[in-house]
C-alpha positions as CSV (number, residue, x, y, z in Angstrom):
1,M,-0.2,0.2,-0.4
2,Q,1.4,3.3,-0.9
3,Q,2.3,6.4,1.7
4,V,2.5,9.5,0.7
5,Y,5.3,11.0,3.2
6,F,6.4,14.5,4.8
7,I,10.3,14.0,4.9
8,V,11.9,17.2,7.0
9,G,15.5,18.4,7.6
10,G,17.6,21.1,6.4
11,G,14.8,23.5,6.8
12,K,13.4,21.9,3.6
13,T,9.9,19.1,3.0
14,K,10.1,16.2,1.1
15,I,6.9,14.9,-0.4
16,G,6.1,11.8,-2.2
17,I,4.8,8.6,-2.1
18,S,6.3,5.4,-1.4
19,I,5.5,2.1,-0.1
20,S,8.0,2.4,2.6
21,P,9.0,5.5,3.7
22,E,11.1,4.0,6.2
23,K,13.2,3.0,3.3
24,R,12.9,6.2,1.2
25,L,14.5,8.3,4.4
26,A,17.3,6.1,4.5
27,E,17.8,6.2,0.6
28,F,18.2,10.2,1.4
29,R,20.4,10.6,4.4
30,V,22.5,8.7,2.6
31,G,23.6,11.9,0.8
32,S,22.2,14.6,2.8
33,P,24.1,16.8,5.2
34,A,20.9,17.6,7.1
35,S,19.5,15.4,9.8
36,L,16.7,14.3,8.0
37,T,13.4,12.7,10.0
38,I,9.5,12.1,8.9
39,A,7.5,14.3,9.9
40,Y,4.4,12.5,8.7
41,A,2.8,9.6,6.5
42,A,-0.7,8.9,5.6
43,E,-2.1,6.2,2.8
44,G,-2.3,7.4,-0.2
45,A,-1.1,7.7,-3.9
46,H,-0.4,9.7,-7.1
47,I,-3.6,12.1,-7.1
48,L,-3.1,13.0,-3.4
49,E,0.5,13.9,-3.6
50,H,-0.3,15.9,-6.6
51,K,-2.7,17.6,-4.6
52,I,-0.6,18.7,-1.9
53,W,2.3,19.5,-4.2
54,T,-0.6,21.9,-5.3
55,Y,-1.6,23.5,-2.3
56,L,2.0,23.9,-1.4
57,A,3.0,25.4,-4.9
58,A,3.9,29.0,-3.2
59,R,6.9,27.2,-0.9
60,H,7.7,25.0,-4.1
61,S,12.0,24.8,-4.3
62,H,12.3,21.8,-6.6
63,G,11.6,18.4,-7.8
64,E,9.5,17.3,-4.5
65,W,11.1,19.9,-2.2
66,F,8.9,22.6,-0.7
67,H,10.7,25.4,1.0
68,G,10.1,25.3,5.0
69,E,9.9,22.1,7.2
70,V,6.3,20.6,7.6
71,D,5.2,20.4,11.0
72,P,3.3,16.9,12.0
73,L,0.3,18.6,12.4
74,E,0.6,21.0,9.6
75,A,1.4,18.1,7.4
76,A,-1.7,15.8,8.9
77,A,-4.3,19.3,7.9
78,I,-3.0,19.3,4.7
79,V,-3.5,15.6,4.0
80,A,-6.9,15.9,5.4
81,C,-7.7,19.1,3.4
82,A,-6.6,17.3,0.6
83,R,-8.3,14.3,0.8
84,D,-11.5,15.6,2.4
85,N,-11.8,18.5,-0.2
86,E,-11.9,17.0,-3.8
87,V,-15.2,16.3,-5.5
88,R,-14.5,14.9,-8.8
89,G,-16.7,14.9,-11.8
90,V,-18.9,18.5,-10.3
91,P,-18.4,20.5,-13.7
92,A,-17.3,24.1,-13.5
93,R,-20.8,25.4,-14.4
94,V,-21.9,25.1,-11.2
95,A,-19.6,27.7,-9.6
96,N,-21.5,30.2,-11.7
97,Q,-24.6,29.1,-10.2
98,G,-23.9,29.9,-6.8
99,E,-23.9,26.4,-5.5
100,I,-19.2,26.4,-4.4
101,P,-18.6,23.9,-1.8
102,R,-16.8,25.0,1.1
103,C,-13.9,23.6,2.6
104,S,-14.0,21.7,6.1
105,C,-11.0,22.4,7.4
106,H,-11.2,26.2,6.6
107,E,-14.6,27.0,6.3
108,K,-13.6,28.8,2.8
109,P,-15.3,28.4,-0.8
110,M,-13.3,25.8,-2.7
111,R,-11.7,26.8,-6.2
112,W,-12.7,25.0,-9.1
113,S,-8.8,23.6,-10.7
114,K,-8.9,22.1,-14.6
115,S,-7.1,19.2,-15.0
116,A,-4.6,19.5,-17.3
117,R,-4.6,15.5,-18.5
118,R,-8.4,14.9,-19.4
119,R,-10.4,17.3,-21.2
120,G,-13.3,19.1,-18.9
121,G,-12.1,17.1,-16.2
122,G,-11.1,18.6,-13.0
123,Y,-11.6,19.0,-8.8
124,W,-12.7,21.3,-6.2
125,R,-9.5,22.7,-3.5
126,C,-9.2,24.0,-0.7
127,A,-8.6,27.7,-1.5
128,V,-6.4,28.4,1.3
129,Y,-4.0,26.3,-0.3
130,A,-4.7,28.0,-4.1
């Protein structure tokens, strides 16, 4: 079973997926001058990982690395927000009819994100991390 993990150290956070986050951590420790630890890991796949990257886009450093060390509570909130606040298959026109869903973790209106991979596809996402 794949897990989304948050590895922190050296003022950065790596967000990725792996069947064994502990093995990934060991691989990263070999070449890292910073002390690295797993801040958080949760069941998830590529879709969840990419939504988390989208939420943290403003903090993107390079590759799968982001500026700042995410603490476990923040990581848990980000994962919960990414999981709970996606409503697939809802057409963008719903937003024009005043039926915008609200984020359960921030109580703010969500934003429609178009999927670049499929025409007409998309999902609702938390506006706080937009």
